[in-house]
N, C-alpha and C positions, 0 to 999 in steps of 0.2 A: 232398543230403542227400533218397534218394529220399521220395515223400510217403508217407505214413498212408494207405490205404482200407478205407476201411466201407461191407459191402456192405449194401441194408437186404434180405432174402429174405423167400418166407415161396407158399408151393405153394399152398396154398387164396389166391382171392380176393377182395376187398373187405375187409381190413384194414387199409386206410391205410396200405399202402408208399411209395407215388408224396407222399402227402403228411407223409408223417414225412422222409421223402427230402429234401423239399424246405428243412424249418426243418428241418433237421440242415446241411444245405450253408450256409444264412443265419444258424444259429449257431458254427459254427466261424469263416465271414468277418467277420461282429461280433468276437471273440476278435482279429481282426488276422489269421489263416494264409489261405496265396491258396488258393481252395476253388473245382473243377474237380464239375461235377453229370455224371454219367452216366448217360442215357435207355433202355436197352437194351427196353426194353420195350413191345410194336410198335401200342399204343395210343399214344404218342405226352404221358404227363400232364402232364409235368416238361417238354416240352418246348415244347407250349403254353402252359404255363404262365413258363417262363422268358422267353418270343416277350413278354410281357403285365406280363410286369418294366422298370418301367424306369430304377434303378439297374443299378449297371452291376460289380455289387458279386463274382457270381458265373460263373464261366464255365459252359459247357454242349455238351455230348458228343453226341448222337444217333449211336448203333451196337449192332451185335448180331451177332451169326454168328460169321462168321471172321477177320472185324475192332477182334474186343472184344478180342482180344491186344495188336493191334500200336497202336490207339488208348491205350487202360491205360498201354504201357511207353513211347511219349509224354507220357503225360499227368503220372509219376509224377514222372519227369525238373526237369518248370514249374515244378511247382506246390505245398503243401506237403500239404492234404489232401483226398480222391477220397473222393465217396462216390457208388454205387452203386445207384441202381436197377432193379429186376428185372421180370420177366416169370412171372405164375404157370403154370406147367404147361409149363415152359420148361427142360427141364432139361439143355440142354446151355449153355445163357448163365446160366444158377445153377450149374453147373459151374465154365465160367471166373469169374464172378463170385467165387464162393467160397471158392477157388484162391487168386487175388492179395487177394484180405482178410485184415487183421491182426484183423477182429472183425465178425460174422455179426453185425448187429441181429435179430434178429426180431422184429416185431408180433405182437401176440394178440388178438381179446376175452376178456374173461372170459365162454365159452359152449363149451358141450360139446363141439362142432360143430368147433371151431379148433385144442379141446386132442388130435379125433382126427387133424386135418390136417396138425396142428404136426411130429409123429412121423419122417412121412417128408422132414420138409424139415429138422430133427437131424439123421438117419440121416447123407441127404446131407455135411453140417457138418465132421462126423466122420469119414468115407471121405474125406473130405479132407483132415485134422490142425488143422482150424481152428476157431477159441471162434468160442463161441454167447455170444450171448445175449438173451432175451424180453423183451421192452418191451412190458405189459399197455397196450394201446392203447381209446382207446374207453373207458371207464372207466367207470364210476358210482357211486363213488365210497358210502362205507357198504353198497351190494350185499352180500347174504351168498353170492352167487356169487363177484365179486370172488379172496374172500380159501378161498374152493373151491377158484377158483383154483390159484391161487399153494400151496398143500398137497398138490395133484394134482399141480404141477411140481415140486414138492421132491421128493416121489416117484419123480418117469421122474427123475432128480438133471440137472435141466436148469434151467443158472441164470439168473436172471432179476435184470431190475434192481430198483431198491430206487424208484428215482421213476415214479408212475400218471403218463397224459397218457390227463385228464378226456375225458369224453362233450359237446366243445363243438358249437354251429351254429360259432363263427369260424374254424376251421379252413378250411372248405369255402368263408363264404364270404369270409374273404382270400385262397382260391387262385385266385378267381376272378376276381380285381384285379389278380394277379402281386406281391401279399405275403403278410406272412406273420401272424402276431400278433405276433415281435417286430417290426415294424412300426407306429410309431404310438400312439396311446395306450394306455394302462399296462392288463393282463387278469390274470386269472387264470392263461392259459394260458404268457402269457411264463415265471415262477419254472422253473413244468413241463419247460421246453424248454431254457431252460440249465441245470436242475439235472439234465437227461439228460446233455447234453453234457459234460459235467464229468466226469459216470459212463463217461459211455465214454471224456473223453479218456486221465484214472487211469489207466482195460483198459488201452489199447493203450502206457502209456507216453507219453501229449502232455504234454507242461506248458498248463496251465490258462494261458493271459498277455490281459494287453488288460484294456479294457474289458469285462464282461459288461449292459452298461445297464442292459437291461430287466430281467432279472433282482434288480441292485442296485436299480435305480427301485422294484420295491414292493418291497423289504424294509428300505426306506430310509422309505419312506412310510409301512410298519405302525410301525416300532420308533415315528418320530416324530409321531406318534398320540396315545400315550399323557403325550406330554410337555408338548403342545398342551393336554392335558383338565385337567391339574394345575397348571399356571401362571395358568391363571382363578381358582380355585383358591385361592390366596396372595394377588392382585389385590382377593380380591371380601372378603376379612379386613380391609382398614385398610379398604374402602370401606362397612364397619359404623360403626365407630367411628364415623365423621367423620361418619356420617348423627347420631349420638346427642349429638353437638357441636352441629350445628346448631340444636334447639330451644333449649336452658340459651341464644344467643344470644338467639332471638326473644322469649323470656319477660324476658330482661332493658329490650328495644327500651320495650314501655309500663312502666316503672317511667323511664324520661326524660323519657317525653310527662308521667305526675304533674303537674307542675308547671305547663307551659304550661295548664294547665287551668284552676288556682286567683287567674290573670292576671283575667280577666273580674272576680274578683269584689272586687279593689280598685277596677274600676268605675267597679263599682255605686254605691258611697253620690261617686259626684265627678257623675251623671247627678239623688240626692238635694239634691244643695246647691242646684243651679242655682233652684228653682220658693221654697228661703228670699229671695232676691236677690229673688227677681220682688215678694214680701209687702208690704213698703215701699214702693214704687211705686204707689200704689193711684189711678188716673185719674180716677175719678170723686169722687175726696173733695178736690178741690179747690178752692178755693170761686169759683165761677164769681158770685156774690151781689157780691160786692166787687170785682171790675169793671166789672162793670154804674151803680152810680155813680158811675164814675170818668168813663165816659164820656161822664155825663149831665152833669159838674162841669165839663167841658172842652168840650162843647159850646156856645156863648153864644146860638142862637135861643131855649134856656132858660129865659136869666133875663129876652127883651123878650117874653116872653108875660107875666107880671103888669103890667107898664109900659103895655103896651096893654089891660089889665080897669079903670087907673084912671082912664087919658081917658075910659072910659067913663062909669065913676060921678060925673067931673065935671059 
């Protein structure tokens, strides 16, 4: 089946055509489609970006002029999706790219200058009998001029995508390294790009298939955040009940220690009884004079003393 062709065109320069084209190509590749990116701009922005890219997820053809028709016919048979980045102020290349497109995506910044310039691009697309869809790019959200631009486009009967692409430095920073906002960490630009890709796929009748990884991851993280906040609230309620029960056990513990203090009261009388036993055994009351006469009776020299005195008397 021939590839679906999506042309990114705007005759006014500096609206972010190349950046948007590269991001659309990577997004379709992440859906599982074989994708080829055509760079028809002489500045070669997409070609320089693809040369810096380390992933081999999309192909690139740098072409223009009369070769564009030939290269497109060859690429349509070998790929599922072709994204064409067109140059500004090149009517011939824009007409050829528009004529081959299933949908022409027109990036537009919310400003009066872009509104004035978009009329010429829409006229070219209408002249080739192709479908167009304006995408508000580099949007400052909640700005009054964004809503005013939407209203003026509606008055001109120009279809506008529901998805808006925000004005973020990450788009330019990622392009410098051959990357996109879809590569790496989750960020607010990822769901915007993937939402736009779904809208484009629905517009041209291309099935949204495969894993839309980055957009789904961001939405899953947002939906899971409230669940995590509710869970701790349920766990904290039982924790408070346990905290109240703990002091009750601590109060009961001193009641058990009270009998232990009564034991020293029983030992106190035992210490007072000891002096009663020592009172009868008084050492000074012993009859020491009775022992001294006993010693004199036992000694024989005491008796001999009066005998010597009798001889002197004779």
